[in-house]
Backbone as a printed PyTorch tensor [residue, N CA C, xyz], in Angstrom:
tensor([[[ 178.1380,   62.8460, -174.9810],
         [ 179.5190,   63.2350, -174.7660],
         [ 179.9330,   64.1710, -175.8980]],

        [[ 180.5080,   65.3070, -175.5090],
         [ 180.9690,   66.3020, -176.4750],
         [ 182.4150,   66.0540, -176.8920]],

        [[ 183.2520,   65.5810, -175.9420],
         [ 184.6540,   65.3250, -176.2570],
         [ 185.2050,   64.2450, -175.3320]],

        [[ 186.1720,   63.4930, -175.8490],
         [ 186.8220,   62.4080, -175.1220],
         [ 188.3320,   62.6020, -175.2150]],

        [[ 189.0590,   62.3560, -174.1100],
         [ 190.5250,   62.4400, -174.1130],
         [ 191.0860,   61.3050, -173.2740]],

        [[ 192.2710,   60.8310, -173.6590],
         [ 192.9300,   59.7500, -172.9300],
         [ 194.3330,   60.1710, -172.5030]],

        [[ 194.7040,   59.7830, -171.2780],
         [ 196.0620,   59.9440, -170.7700],
         [ 196.7180,   58.5830, -170.7610]],

        [[ 197.8100,   58.4460, -170.0460],
         [ 198.5080,   57.1590, -170.0160],
         [ 197.6730,   56.0520, -169.3860]],

        [[ 197.0120,   56.3500, -168.2440],
         [ 196.2350,   55.3310, -167.5530],
         [ 194.8710,   55.8390, -167.1100]],

        [[ 194.3900,   56.9190, -167.6970],
         [ 193.0750,   57.4540, -167.3410],
         [ 192.4370,   58.1170, -168.5530]],

        [[ 191.1350,   58.2780, -168.4630],
         [ 190.3930,   58.9380, -169.5250],
         [ 189.4140,   59.9240, -168.9290]],

        [[ 189.0190,   60.9150, -169.7170],
         [ 188.0290,   61.9000, -169.2870],
         [ 187.1400,   62.2440, -170.4690]],

        [[ 185.9450,   62.6800, -170.1760],
         [ 185.0050,   63.1040, -171.2060],
         [ 184.2840,   64.3630, -170.7410]],

        [[ 183.9570,   65.2150, -171.7050],
         [ 183.1490,   66.4000, -171.4350],
         [ 181.7380,   66.0850, -171.9070]],

        [[ 180.7730,   66.2330, -171.0160],
         [ 179.3880,   66.0020, -171.3850],
         [ 178.7970,   67.2110, -172.1020]],

        [[ 177.6220,   67.0430, -172.6450],
         [ 176.9190,   68.1540, -173.2860],
         [ 176.6830,   69.2970, -172.3070]],

        [[ 176.6840,   68.9830, -171.0180],
         [ 176.4710,   69.9900, -169.9670],
         [ 177.7500,   70.7380, -169.5920]],

        [[ 178.8970,   70.4160, -170.2400],
         [ 180.1620,   71.0800, -169.9460],
         [ 180.8510,   70.5610, -168.7020]],

        [[ 180.3250,   69.4850, -168.1070],
         [ 180.9090,   68.8750, -166.9130],
         [ 181.8620,   67.7580, -167.3440]],

        [[ 182.9940,   67.6400, -166.6350],
         [ 184.0030,   66.6290, -166.9550],
         [ 183.8500,   65.4380, -166.0250]],

        [[ 183.9290,   64.2490, -166.6050],
         [ 183.8930,   63.0080, -165.8540],
         [ 185.1170,   62.1910, -166.2510]],

        [[ 185.8140,   61.6050, -165.2540],
         [ 187.0470,   60.8490, -165.5110],
         [ 186.9740,   59.4640, -164.8860]],

        [[ 187.7950,   58.5510, -165.3910],
         [ 187.8610,   57.1880, -164.8900],
         [ 189.2750,   56.6580, -165.0960]],

        [[ 189.5880,   55.5510, -164.4360],
         [ 190.8990,   54.9250, -164.5770],
         [ 191.7420,   55.1090, -163.3340]],

        [[ 193.0550,   55.1770, -163.5270],
         [ 193.9970,   55.3070, -162.4160],
         [ 193.9270,   56.6950, -161.8020]],

        [[ 194.0050,   56.7240, -160.4790],
         [ 194.0350,   57.9930, -159.7550],
         [ 195.3290,   58.0950, -158.9490]],

        [[ 196.4390,   57.6200, -159.5180],
         [ 197.7090,   57.5440, -158.8090],
         [ 198.2150,   58.8910, -158.3090]],

        [[ 197.7590,   59.9880, -158.9260],
         [ 198.2150,   61.3230, -158.5120],
         [ 197.0790,   62.3390, -158.5250]],

        [[ 195.8560,   61.8760, -158.3510],
         [ 194.7170,   62.7930, -158.3320],
         [ 194.2390,   63.2280, -159.6970]],

        [[ 194.6910,   62.5640, -160.7580],
         [ 194.3530,   62.9760, -162.1180],
         [ 192.8890,   62.7730, -162.4950]],

        [[ 192.1140,   62.1040, -161.6470],
         [ 190.6780,   61.9520, -161.9180],
         [ 189.8720,   63.1490, -161.4160]],

        [[ 190.4990,   63.9900, -160.5960],
         [ 189.7870,   65.1610, -160.0910],
         [ 188.7760,   64.8330, -159.0140]],

        [[ 188.9580,   63.7120, -158.3490],
         [ 188.0500,   63.2810, -157.2900],
         [ 188.8010,   63.2990, -155.9600]],

        [[ 188.6300,   64.3630, -155.1500],
         [ 189.3790,   64.4520, -153.9010],
         [ 189.0150,   63.3830, -152.8770]],

        [[ 187.9030,   62.6770, -153.0850],
         [ 187.4920,   61.6240, -152.1520],
         [ 188.1880,   60.2980, -152.4430]],

        [[ 188.7390,   60.1630, -153.6460],
         [ 189.3920,   58.9130, -154.0250],
         [ 190.7970,   58.8640, -153.4620]],

        [[ 191.2370,   57.7000, -153.0630],
         [ 192.6150,   57.5300, -152.6110],
         [ 193.5620,   57.5560, -153.7860]],

        [[ 194.8250,   57.8460, -153.5320],
         [ 195.8060,   57.9680, -154.6020],
         [ 195.9480,   56.7200, -155.4550]],

        [[ 195.8340,   55.5750, -154.8700],
         [ 196.0250,   54.3390, -155.6290],
         [ 194.7120,   53.7430, -156.1290]],

        [[ 193.6220,   54.4260, -155.8810],
         [ 192.3190,   53.9100, -156.2700],
         [ 192.1200,   53.9900, -157.7810]],

        [[ 191.5380,   52.9480, -158.3340],
         [ 191.1760,   52.9180, -159.7460],
         [ 189.6590,   53.0110, -159.8240]],

        [[ 189.1740,   53.9300, -160.6220],
         [ 187.7270,   54.0970, -160.8150],
         [ 187.3440,   53.5160, -162.1680]],

        [[ 186.4800,   52.5240, -162.1250],
         [ 186.0140,   51.9180, -163.3650],
         [ 184.8330,   52.6810, -163.9560]],

        [[ 184.0930,   53.3650, -163.1070],
         [ 182.9770,   54.1900, -163.5680],
         [ 183.4030,   55.6580, -163.5070]],

        [[ 182.9480,   56.4780, -164.4500],
         [ 183.3240,   57.8940, -164.4500],
         [ 182.8770,   58.6180, -163.1800]],

        [[ 183.7550,   59.5220, -162.7000],
         [ 183.4480,   60.3830, -161.5610],
         [ 183.5090,   61.8300, -162.0360]],

        [[ 182.6620,   62.6710, -161.4740],
         [ 182.6360,   64.0860, -161.8360],
         [ 183.8580,   64.7800, -161.2470]],

        [[ 184.5480,   65.5700, -162.0760],
         [ 185.6790,   66.3590, -161.5940],
         [ 185.1230,   67.4650, -160.7060]],

        [[ 185.6260,   67.5210, -159.5000],
         [ 185.1160,   68.4180, -158.4740],
         [ 185.3030,   69.8960, -158.8480]],

        [[ 184.2110,   70.6460, -158.8850],
         [ 184.2690,   72.0920, -159.0620],
         [ 184.6180,   72.5790, -160.4540]],

        [[ 184.4500,   71.7680, -161.4730],
         [ 184.8180,   72.1640, -162.8310],
         [ 183.5990,   72.0930, -163.7450]],

        [[ 183.2420,   73.2320, -164.3320],
         [ 182.1090,   73.2890, -165.2560],
         [ 182.4870,   74.1350, -166.4650]],

        [[ 181.5940,   74.1880, -167.4310],
         [ 181.7370,   75.0670, -168.5940],
         [ 182.9970,   74.7460, -169.4030]],

        [[ 183.2730,   73.4430, -169.5870],
         [ 184.4840,   72.9850, -170.2810],
         [ 184.1670,   72.6720, -171.7350]],

        [[ 185.1350,   73.0260, -172.6260],
         [ 184.9470,   72.7140, -174.0450],
         [ 186.0200,   71.7960, -174.6270]],

        [[ 187.1860,   71.6740, -173.9410],
         [ 188.2780,   70.8690, -174.4960],
         [ 189.1150,   70.2910, -173.3580]],

        [[ 189.6600,   69.0920, -173.5740],
         [ 190.4930,   68.4110, -172.5800],
         [ 191.8420,   68.0210, -173.1750]],

        [[ 192.8570,   67.9340, -172.3180],
         [ 194.1600,   67.3880, -172.6900],
         [ 194.6830,   66.6390, -171.4740]],

        [[ 195.0790,   65.3790, -171.6660],
         [ 195.5300,   64.5360, -170.5600],
         [ 196.9460,   64.0710, -170.7770]],

        [[ 197.7610,   64.1300, -169.7130],
         [ 199.1300,   63.6390, -169.7500],
         [ 199.2260,   62.3080, -169.0330]],

        [[ 200.4260,   61.9880, -168.5760],
         [ 200.6380,   60.7200, -167.8780],
         [ 199.8460,   60.6650, -166.5770]],

        [[ 199.9990,   61.6900, -165.7370],
         [ 199.3130,   61.7140, -164.4380],
         [ 198.7510,   63.0900, -164.1230]],

        [[ 198.4080,   63.8380, -165.1520],
         [ 197.7520,   65.1290, -164.9540],
         [ 196.7030,   65.3200, -166.0400]],

        [[ 195.7670,   66.1970, -165.7400],
         [ 194.6700,   66.4860, -166.6680],
         [ 194.4850,   67.9920, -166.7330]],

        [[ 194.0940,   68.4950, -167.9010],
         [ 193.8320,   69.9210, -168.0600],
         [ 192.5540,   70.1130, -168.8620]],

        [[ 191.8500,   71.1890, -168.5570],
         [ 190.6050,   71.5130, -169.2330],
         [ 190.6340,   72.9610, -169.7020]],

        [[ 190.1670,   73.1840, -170.9210],
         [ 189.9860,   74.5320, -171.4580],
         [ 188.5160,   74.8750, -171.2930]],

        [[ 188.2720,   75.9560, -170.5790],
         [ 186.8910,   76.3840, -170.3230],
         [ 186.4160,   77.3380, -171.4200]],

        [[ 185.1100,   77.5310, -171.5090],
         [ 184.5330,   78.4110, -172.5160],
         [ 184.9810,   79.8640, -172.3660]],

        [[ 185.4250,   80.2550, -171.1710],
         [ 185.9140,   81.6250, -170.9770],
         [ 187.3870,   81.7690, -171.3700]],

        [[ 187.9560,   80.7560, -172.0510],
         [ 189.3190,   80.7320, -172.5660],
         [ 190.3820,   80.7140, -171.4630]],

        [[ 190.0290,   80.1160, -170.3210],
         [ 190.9850,   79.8910, -169.2470],
         [ 191.2190,   78.3900, -169.1080]],

        [[ 192.3110,   78.0310, -168.4360],
         [ 192.7030,   76.6300, -168.2900],
         [ 192.7590,   76.2630, -166.8180]],

        [[ 192.3030,   75.0620, -166.4930],
         [ 192.4210,   74.4890, -165.1560],
         [ 193.1030,   73.1310, -165.3030]],

        [[ 194.0350,   72.8240, -164.4040],
         [ 194.7330,   71.5320, -164.4300],
         [ 194.6890,   70.8930, -163.0460]],

        [[ 194.7890,   69.5620, -163.0000],
         [ 194.7830,   68.8250, -161.7460],
         [ 195.5820,   67.5380, -161.9150]],

        [[ 195.9970,   66.9680, -160.7940],
         [ 196.8000,   65.7440, -160.7940],
         [ 198.1760,   66.0170, -160.2380]],

        [[ 199.1890,   65.3180, -160.7650],
         [ 200.5460,   65.4910, -160.2570],
         [ 201.1260,   66.8400, -160.6770]],

        [[ 201.9540,   67.3840, -159.8060],
         [ 202.6400,   68.6450, -160.1140],
         [ 204.1340,   68.4820, -159.8510]],

        [[ 204.5910,   67.2430, -159.8980],
         [ 205.9910,   66.9360, -159.6260],
         [ 206.9410,   67.7490, -160.5040]],

        [[ 206.5550,   67.9610, -161.7580],
         [ 207.4000,   68.6950, -162.7010],
         [ 206.7260,   69.9620, -163.2190]],

        [[ 205.8060,   70.5240, -162.4410],
         [ 205.1610,   71.7650, -162.8490],
         [ 204.0280,   71.5940, -163.8370]],

        [[ 203.5120,   70.3790, -163.9740],
         [ 202.4690,   70.0990, -164.9580],
         [ 201.1980,   70.9230, -164.7620]],

        [[ 200.9290,   71.3730, -163.5390],
         [ 199.6860,   72.1080, -163.2910],
         [ 199.7860,   73.5650, -163.7280]],

        [[ 200.9890,   74.0750, -163.9130],
         [ 201.1680,   75.4020, -164.4870],
         [ 200.7890,   76.5670, -163.6050]],

        [[ 200.5870,   76.3210, -162.3220],
         [ 200.1660,   77.4110, -161.4330],
         [ 201.2980,   77.9280, -160.5620]],

        [[ 202.5300,   77.4670, -160.8300],
         [ 203.6850,   77.9230, -160.0580],
         [ 203.9060,   77.1880, -158.7580]],

        [[ 202.9650,   76.3260, -158.3840],
         [ 203.0830,   75.5870, -157.1260],
         [ 203.9320,   74.3540, -157.2510]],

        [[ 203.9950,   73.6170, -156.1790],
         [ 204.7620,   72.3700, -156.1470],
         [ 203.9570,   71.2900, -155.4390]],

        [[ 202.6640,   71.3070, -155.6330],
         [ 201.8330,   70.3460, -154.9340],
         [ 200.9480,   69.5900, -155.9150]],

        [[ 200.7410,   68.3410, -155.6410],
         [ 199.7740,   67.5570, -156.3900],
         [ 198.3920,   67.9690, -155.9160]],

        [[ 197.4470,   68.0960, -156.8420],
         [ 196.1140,   68.5420, -156.4700],
         [ 195.0430,   67.7600, -157.2140]],

        [[ 194.1290,   67.1030, -156.4740],
         [ 193.0030,   66.4590, -157.1390],
         [ 191.9380,   67.4750, -157.5420]],

        [[ 192.0520,   68.7140, -157.0670],
         [ 191.1100,   69.7670, -157.4500],
         [ 191.7360,   70.6250, -158.5410]],

        [[ 190.9670,   70.9780, -159.5610],
         [ 191.4970,   71.8200, -160.6370],
         [ 192.0060,   73.1650, -160.1140]],

        [[ 193.2120,   73.5410, -160.5710],
         [ 193.8060,   74.8310, -160.2100],
         [ 193.9350,   75.6680, -161.4800]],

        [[ 193.7840,   76.9950, -161.3640],
         [ 193.8780,   77.8460, -162.5580],
         [ 195.3160,   78.0380, -163.0260]],

        [[ 195.4950,   78.0270, -164.3390],
         [ 196.7660,   78.3630, -164.9720],
         [ 196.6860,   79.8430, -165.3130]],

        [[ 197.7630,   80.5820, -165.0910],
         [ 197.7610,   82.0220, -165.3030],
         [ 197.9000,   82.3580, -166.7860]],

        [[ 196.8370,   82.0970, -167.5430],
         [ 196.7550,   82.3930, -168.9760],
         [ 195.3370,   82.8080, -169.3110]],

        [[ 195.2010,   83.7270, -170.2370],
         [ 193.8820,   84.1380, -170.7470],
         [ 193.9260,   84.0680, -172.2650]],

        [[ 192.7930,   83.9570, -172.8800],
         [ 192.7260,   83.9460, -174.3350],
         [ 193.1910,   82.6550, -174.9700]],

        [[ 193.0790,   81.5340, -174.2450],
         [ 193.5200,   80.2310, -174.7480],
         [ 192.4390,   79.6400, -175.6510]],

        [[ 192.8550,   79.1120, -176.8120],
         [ 191.9050,   78.5020, -177.7390],
         [ 192.1420,   77.0070, -177.9420]],

        [[ 193.3170,   76.4920, -177.5110],
         [ 193.5990,   75.0590, -177.6210],
         [ 194.6330,   74.6790, -176.5760]],

        [[ 194.5300,   73.4550, -176.0630],
         [ 195.5520,   72.9060, -175.1830],
         [ 195.9640,   71.5260, -175.6910]],

        [[ 197.2160,   71.1510, -175.3930],
         [ 197.7330,   69.8300, -175.7410],
         [ 198.6430,   69.3900, -174.6010]],

        [[ 198.5250,   68.1440, -174.1840],
         [ 199.3390,   67.6370, -173.0800],
         [ 200.2210,   66.4940, -173.5520]],

        [[ 201.4900,   66.5470, -173.1220],
         [ 202.4100,   65.4390, -173.3290],
         [ 202.4730,   64.6340, -172.0440]],

        [[ 203.4770,   63.8190, -171.9060],
         [ 203.5930,   62.9980, -170.7080],
         [ 203.5770,   63.8110, -169.4320]],

        [[ 204.4710,   64.7930, -169.3330],
         [ 204.5780,   65.6110, -168.1290],
         [ 204.6740,   67.0970, -168.4470]],

        [[ 204.1140,   67.5100, -169.5630],
         [ 204.0790,   68.9240, -169.9190],
         [ 202.7650,   69.2340, -170.6300]],

        [[ 202.4480,   70.5210, -170.6790],
         [ 201.2290,   70.9700, -171.3310],
         [ 201.5460,   72.2290, -172.1160]],

        [[ 200.8590,   72.4240, -173.2350],
         [ 201.0230,   73.6260, -174.0450],
         [ 199.6540,   74.2050, -174.3700]],

        [[ 199.6350,   75.5160, -174.5730],
         [ 198.4030,   76.2180, -174.9050],
         [ 198.6380,   77.1110, -176.1110]],

        [[ 197.6600,   77.1540, -176.9940],
         [ 197.6790,   78.0730, -178.1300],
         [ 196.7320,   79.2110, -177.8070]],

        [[ 197.2310,   80.4170, -177.9440],
         [ 196.4280,   81.5980, -177.6610],
         [ 195.7170,   82.0710, -178.9200]],

        [[ 194.7300,   82.9140, -178.7480],
         [ 193.9480,   83.4190, -179.8700],
         [ 194.7810,   84.1440, -180.9050]],

        [[ 195.8800,   84.7610, -180.5030],
         [ 196.7490,   85.4680, -181.4500],
         [ 197.7630,   84.5370, -182.1110]],

        [[ 197.7020,   83.2300, -181.8100],
         [ 198.6110,   82.2520, -182.4060],
         [ 199.8550,   81.9890, -181.5830]],

        [[ 200.0500,   82.7330, -180.4980],
         [ 201.1880,   82.4920, -179.6200],
         [ 201.0440,   81.1620, -178.9030]],

        [[ 202.1790,   80.5600, -178.5350],
         [ 202.1750,   79.2690, -177.8480],
         [ 202.9360,   79.4040, -176.5320]],

        [[ 202.3520,   78.8780, -175.4650],
         [ 202.9700,   78.8490, -174.1440],
         [ 202.9580,   77.4030, -173.6560]],

        [[ 204.0600,   76.9800, -172.9990],
         [ 204.1560,   75.6190, -172.4790],
         [ 204.6710,   75.6550, -171.0460]],

        [[ 204.3840,   74.5840, -170.2930],
         [ 204.8510,   74.4690, -168.9130],
         [ 205.0000,   73.0060, -168.5500]],

        [[ 205.8280,   72.7430, -167.5140],
         [ 206.0330,   71.3880, -167.0240],
         [ 207.4610,   70.9120, -167.2500]],

        [[ 207.6000,   69.5990, -167.3730],
         [ 208.8970,   68.9370, -167.5300],
         [ 209.5420,   69.3580, -168.8490]],

        [[ 210.8740,   69.5650, -168.8250],
         [ 211.5270,   70.1150, -170.0100],
         [ 212.9270,   69.5520, -170.2300]],

        [[ 213.2500,   68.3790, -169.7210],
         [ 214.6020,   67.8340, -169.8350],
         [ 215.0280,   67.6140, -171.2770]],

        [[ 214.0810,   67.4900, -172.1920],
         [ 214.3990,   67.2750, -173.6000],
         [ 213.9730,   68.4410, -174.4860]],

        [[ 213.7000,   69.5890, -173.8760],
         [ 213.3500,   70.7770, -174.6450],
         [ 211.9220,   70.8100, -175.1510]],

        [[ 211.0420,   69.9940, -174.5620],
         [ 209.6680,   69.9110, -175.0590],
         [ 208.8410,   71.1720, -174.8210]],

        [[ 209.3630,   72.1350, -174.0310],
         [ 208.6490,   73.4000, -173.8330],
         [ 208.9630,   74.4010, -174.9430]],

        [[ 210.0340,   74.1860, -175.7010],
         [ 210.3420,   75.0400, -176.8410],
         [ 210.8190,   76.4330, -176.4940]],

        [[ 211.3130,   76.6230, -175.2770],
         [ 211.7750,   77.9540, -174.8660],
         [ 213.2850,   78.1200, -174.9870]],

        [[ 213.9610,   77.1620, -175.6170],
         [ 215.3990,   77.2480, -175.8100],
         [ 216.2140,   76.7370, -174.6400]],

        [[ 215.5650,   76.2000, -173.6020],
         [ 216.2650,   75.6890, -172.4310],
         [ 215.8820,   74.2360, -172.1890]],

        [[ 216.5040,   73.6530, -171.1740],
         [ 216.0740,   72.3430, -170.6930],
         [ 215.6730,   72.4720, -169.2190]],

        [[ 215.2240,   73.6740, -168.8470],
         [ 214.7930,   73.9540, -167.4820],
         [ 213.2910,   73.7490, -167.3470]],

        [[ 212.8880,   72.9700, -166.3580],
         [ 211.4700,   72.7830, -166.0730],
         [ 210.8450,   74.1240, -165.7190]],

        [[ 209.6150,   74.3440, -166.1620],
         [ 208.9220,   75.5940, -165.8540],
         [ 207.5820,   75.2830, -165.1960]],

        [[ 207.3250,   75.8690, -164.0360],
         [ 206.0810,   75.6590, -163.3020],
         [ 204.9980,   76.6550, -163.7020]],

        [[ 205.3220,   77.5700, -164.6100],
         [ 204.3450,   78.5280, -165.1440],
         [ 204.5100,   78.5740, -166.6600]],

        [[ 203.4950,   79.0180, -167.3800],
         [ 203.5860,   79.0730, -168.8430],
         [ 204.7590,   79.9340, -169.3140]],

        [[ 205.5040,   79.4000, -170.2670],
         [ 206.6390,   80.0930, -170.8640],
         [ 206.4470,   80.1260, -172.3720]],

        [[ 206.8700,   81.1930, -173.0100],
         [ 206.6650,   81.3660, -174.4460],
         [ 207.5780,   80.4400, -175.2510]],

        [[ 207.0170,   79.8380, -176.2890],
         [ 207.7960,   79.0880, -177.2600],
         [ 208.4880,   80.1310, -178.1370]],

        [[ 209.7710,   79.9310, -178.4150],
         [ 210.5450,   80.9370, -179.1380],
         [ 210.7100,   80.5830, -180.6150]],

        [[ 210.7420,   81.6240, -181.4490],
         [ 211.1500,   81.4650, -182.8310],
         [ 210.1460,   80.9200, -183.8160]],

        [[ 208.8660,   80.9190, -183.4720],
         [ 207.8650,   80.4570, -184.4460],
         [ 206.8340,   81.5570, -184.6650]],

        [[ 206.1990,   81.4990, -185.8290],
         [ 205.1110,   82.4290, -186.1220],
         [ 203.8220,   81.9540, -185.4850]],

        [[ 202.7250,   82.6180, -185.7860],
         [ 201.4350,   82.2460, -185.2070],
         [ 201.0240,   80.8190, -185.5580]],

        [[ 200.5640,   80.0850, -184.5550],
         [ 200.1540,   78.6880, -184.7280],
         [ 198.6440,   78.5820, -184.9160]],

        [[ 198.2470,   77.5500, -185.6690],
         [ 196.8190,   77.2620, -185.8100],
         [ 196.4380,   75.9040, -185.2300]],

        [[ 197.4570,   75.1020, -184.8250],
         [ 197.1680,   73.8190, -184.1880],
         [ 198.4000,   73.3450, -183.4320]],

        [[ 198.1670,   72.6390, -182.3120],
         [ 199.2340,   72.0550, -181.4950],
         [ 199.0230,   70.5650, -181.3280]],

        [[ 200.1280,   69.8440, -181.1550],
         [ 200.0770,   68.4270, -180.7780],
         [ 201.2620,   68.1650, -179.8610]],

        [[ 201.0470,   67.3750, -178.8190],
         [ 202.1130,   67.0580, -177.8690],
         [ 202.2310,   65.5530, -177.7180]],

        [[ 203.4680,   65.0780, -177.7260],
         [ 203.7580,   63.6840, -177.4590],
         [ 204.3550,   63.5610, -176.0630]],

        [[ 204.8720,   62.4170, -175.7400],
         [ 205.4130,   62.1930, -174.4080],
         [ 206.4810,   63.2260, -174.0510]],

        [[ 207.4440,   63.4570, -174.9430],
         [ 208.5180,   64.4090, -174.6620],
         [ 208.8370,   65.2880, -175.8620]],

        [[ 207.8400,   65.5840, -176.6750],
         [ 208.0240,   66.4900, -177.8020],
         [ 206.7050,   67.2020, -178.0770]],

        [[ 206.8160,   68.2860, -178.8420],
         [ 205.6440,   69.1000, -179.1650],
         [ 205.7920,   69.6020, -180.6010]],

        [[ 204.6700,   69.7670, -181.2940],
         [ 204.6830,   70.3250, -182.6450],
         [ 203.5800,   71.3640, -182.7780]],

        [[ 203.8350,   72.3360, -183.6610],
         [ 202.8400,   73.3550, -183.9700],
         [ 202.7160,   73.4740, -185.4780]],

        [[ 201.4860,   73.4720, -185.9590],
         [ 201.2030,   73.7810, -187.3530],
         [ 200.9120,   75.2700, -187.3950]],

        [[ 201.7350,   76.0070, -188.1460],
         [ 201.5910,   77.4500, -188.1810],
         [ 200.5000,   77.8770, -189.1600]],

        [[ 200.0760,   79.1080, -189.0350],
         [ 199.0270,   79.6450, -189.9080],
         [ 199.4590,   79.6630, -191.3700]],

        [[ 200.7850,   79.6920, -191.6370],
         [ 201.2830,   79.6390, -193.0160],
         [ 201.5000,   78.1970, -193.4900]],

        [[ 200.9810,   77.2210, -192.7370],
         [ 201.0420,   75.7860, -193.0230],
         [ 202.4220,   75.1580, -192.8570]],

        [[ 203.3680,   75.8550, -192.2330],
         [ 204.6490,   75.2460, -191.8940],
         [ 204.4810,   74.4310, -190.6140]],

        [[ 205.2260,   73.3250, -190.5310],
         [ 205.2130,   72.4770, -189.3460],
         [ 206.5330,   72.6590, -188.5990]],

        [[ 206.4410,   73.0180, -187.3080],
         [ 207.6130,   73.2100, -186.4590],
         [ 207.4800,   72.2860, -185.2490]],

        [[ 208.5970,   71.6210, -184.8720],
         [ 208.5820,   70.7090, -183.7340],
         [ 209.7910,   70.9500, -182.8470]],

        [[ 209.6790,   70.5020, -181.5870],
         [ 210.7620,   70.6420, -180.6210],
         [ 210.6180,   69.5670, -179.5580]],

        [[ 211.7460,   69.2640, -178.8810],
         [ 211.7360,   68.2560, -177.8220],
         [ 212.6800,   67.1090, -178.1180]],

        [[ 212.3220,   65.9270, -177.6310],
         [ 213.1390,   64.7240, -177.6940],
         [ 213.7260,   64.4860, -179.0800]],

        [[ 215.0530,   64.4560, -179.1360],
         [ 215.8330,   64.1870, -180.3490],
         [ 215.5800,   65.1800, -181.4740]],

        [[ 215.0150,   66.3400, -181.1200],
         [ 214.8170,   67.3940, -182.1200],
         [ 215.6800,   68.5830, -181.7170]],

        [[ 215.2320,   69.3470, -180.7200],
         [ 215.9570,   70.5290, -180.2670],
         [ 215.2030,   71.1650, -179.1180]],

        [[ 215.8970,   72.0210, -178.3490],
         [ 215.2230,   72.8020, -177.2920],
         [ 214.4870,   73.9920, -177.9010]],

        [[ 214.7870,   74.2760, -179.1450],
         [ 214.1240,   75.3620, -179.8770],
         [ 213.3650,   74.7250, -181.0460]],

        [[ 212.2500,   75.3040, -181.4280],
         [ 211.5000,   74.7590, -182.5540],
         [ 212.3260,   74.7200, -183.8490]],

        [[ 212.1920,   73.6320, -184.5910],
         [ 212.8240,   73.4770, -185.8980],
         [ 211.7450,   73.2200, -186.9350]],

        [[ 211.9220,   73.8040, -188.1050],
         [ 210.9750,   73.5500, -189.1990],
         [ 211.1750,   72.1390, -189.6980]],

        [[ 210.0980,   71.4190, -189.8300],
         [ 210.1470,   70.0210, -190.2780],
         [ 209.8000,   69.9440, -191.7590]]])
């Protein structure tokens, strides 16, 4: 196993072969197994359908995302609040592409996901009632939206309803639940 990630009720791992395998609750297709029923729980890992060449994972409450070696992102599971980032409104057990290129890191919160680009820019999508997307609004976004007011980031972390970025100048900026809709220096 090259990498392991955990969501609220499911887990996934990337093998040395770049293939993702997931287990646990499949309440919204977050295991990436289109043959499994929505309420089915898998105790043994299942291969995520049609996904290869993965280097990093980020899991939310009921969605999963993978960063591929070509610096693109695929997400699957619930899309109730735009978690899949493809602009759609459908839950999908099959990975769908997010319209981003040049991604070097992803982080998933409960119902949102963020990506760090090679130039240090940060884009987020999904649920935003507490400002966890960092775009200055509380509007849910079904496609990646730019985080406003921060310099280039070198690391991201996402919690259930908040997000933080460690900038290249070593400043820590956070946004979301009980912080702000815009990033604040911590």
